[in-house]
N, C-alpha and C positions, 0 to 999 in steps of 0.2 A: 504494501500498499506506499502510497505517497502522501506522507504526512506534509496537509497544507498551512494547519495551525497548530501548536502545541502551548501549552502554560500550567504553570502551579497555579490553584487558586489560594485565596487568602487561608483556606481551610485547611491545608495543607493537600488537599485533593488534586490529583493533575485530571487535565482533559487535553484531549486532542481529536483533530478532525482531521479525516483523510478521504482520497480519491480510493474506491477498492478497486482494485483490478482482479483480485481473486478472493474467496473466503476459504480459510482452513478450516476444518471440523468445530473447533472451538469456537470460532469468529462468527461460524452458520448457525450455531447454539445460543450463542449470546444473541445475536439477529434477532431469531425467532423467539426468543423469549421477551425479548423489549417489545418486538410485533405483537405480541399476544398481549401485552400489557397496556401496549399504546390501544389496541383494538378495544378492549374492555373498559377501558377510560372513555371509549367514544370517537378514538382520533381516527376520520379519515378511512382511505383503503378501499373505500366501497365494502369491504367488509362489514356486516352488522355483529357478529360473532366471531371468535377464531374458526380458521378452518383446521382441519385435521393435521397436526405436526409436517408430515410426508409432502402435505399438500406446500404448507409454507417452505419448506426446505426446497423444494424444488422450483418454487415462486423465485426465492433469491438466488439460486443457483442457475436458474435460467437466464435472471438479470445479468449477470455476467457475460453471458453469450453475445447479448445484443449489442453490437459496435455503436448505435446511434443513442446508447443509454449509459449516463454517466451516472454510479451510484457512491455516495460519500457517507461514512460512516463517523458518528459522535463517539469517542468513548470518556469513561470515566473513570478514575482508579483502573485503565487497562479493560474494563468490560464495555463491550458496544451498548450502548444506551439509546441509540436514536440513529437516524438515517434521512436523508433527503435523495431524489434524484431527478437528474436534469437530462430532459427531452432533447435531442436535437432533431431537425426536419430531414428529412431523407433529401439525399444530394441530387434529384431531379428535381425538389421545389426550390427553384432558383430566387421565387419572389420572397421568399421566407427564410431563405439561408442564414439570415442575422437573427434570426428570431429563436428562442430556447423556450421549453416549458418546463417549469418547475413542478414537482408531483410528490407525492407520498411521503411527505415529511412528517417526522414524529420524534418526540422525545418519550421514553418510558417514564411514568409516574415517578418512581425512586430516583430521578436524574434531574425534574424539572428545577428549575430556577436556579440553576448553577451556569446560565449563559449558552448551555450547549445548543440552543435555537438557533440564536445570534449566529455562532460558529459556523453553524451548517448554512446558514445564509451567506456569511460572506464567503466561504466556501465557494460555495455554488456561483454566486455574483463574479469572483476573482477568477474562478476557472474560467465562466463563460467570456470575461472579456479577453483573458489570454487566449483563447480559440478562435477570438473575433465576432462573437454576439454583442449586437448592440441595443437587444431588449428583450427583456424575460416576461412571459406571463405565468398566471396560475389561478386556480380556483379553489373554494374553499364553501363549505356548507355553512350557513349562518348560524349554526350554533356552536361551530369553531372560534369562541370570543377570542380567546387569549391569542389564536394563531390571526386572527383579524387585526387585533391592535398590534401584534408585533408587525406584522405587513405594512401594514398601512403606518405605523410608525418609521417604519427604514423606505419608506417613499413610495410604495407599490399604491398605485392609485384605481380604484373601483370603477370599473367603466359599463358594468351591466350588472345587472340581477336575473337570475333563470328560477323563476318558481317551483318547476317542478325537476328540481336537480338531484333529489334523492327520497325514495321511499323508505320512511323507518318507523316501525311499530304501526301500519297502516296512518300514516300522514306523512304528505309531502311536506319537503325541506326544503327551504331557497337555497341556491348557490351564487356566490357572488364573483365574479370575473374582475381578475387584476392584471394591470401591466405597468413595468416600469421601463423608461429609456436606461441603459447602462452610459457612464458618462465616459 
């Protein structure tokens, strides 16, 4: 993994964010555990309840094989505690070649409040600029209030609302669409 950012926190804990080029067995297990925790806490992915473990493992292993998908992981004291993905447009889409899409961002509940979410966003934005992207987009459920506050505080502009974005417990949840031009 390429470490993008690493530092010691004032509590003595250490955090690091890296672009994941592969996942060893321990990393895969940490990532699956953190994913289950985030899903149970209502955090995105489209899953409303955690899928079987082998499905999660195949999901993460499969992402490592997709050339236009960049997966970053956040570690707290060496354990993977969260992730974010940057989707690149297909090479034949010249009109949107400078645009990336941020998806599947999460931090496990046990690691929240330690700056890992901001560190993941920093890593994605830095990487996007490094590879020549000029803007990023993302979307969130209206119920993800902490994520909404974080992205809006970092300069992402809400450009639209989709009333029928997610169907949760028999109710439609709206989705918010965001964009940010990179400097």
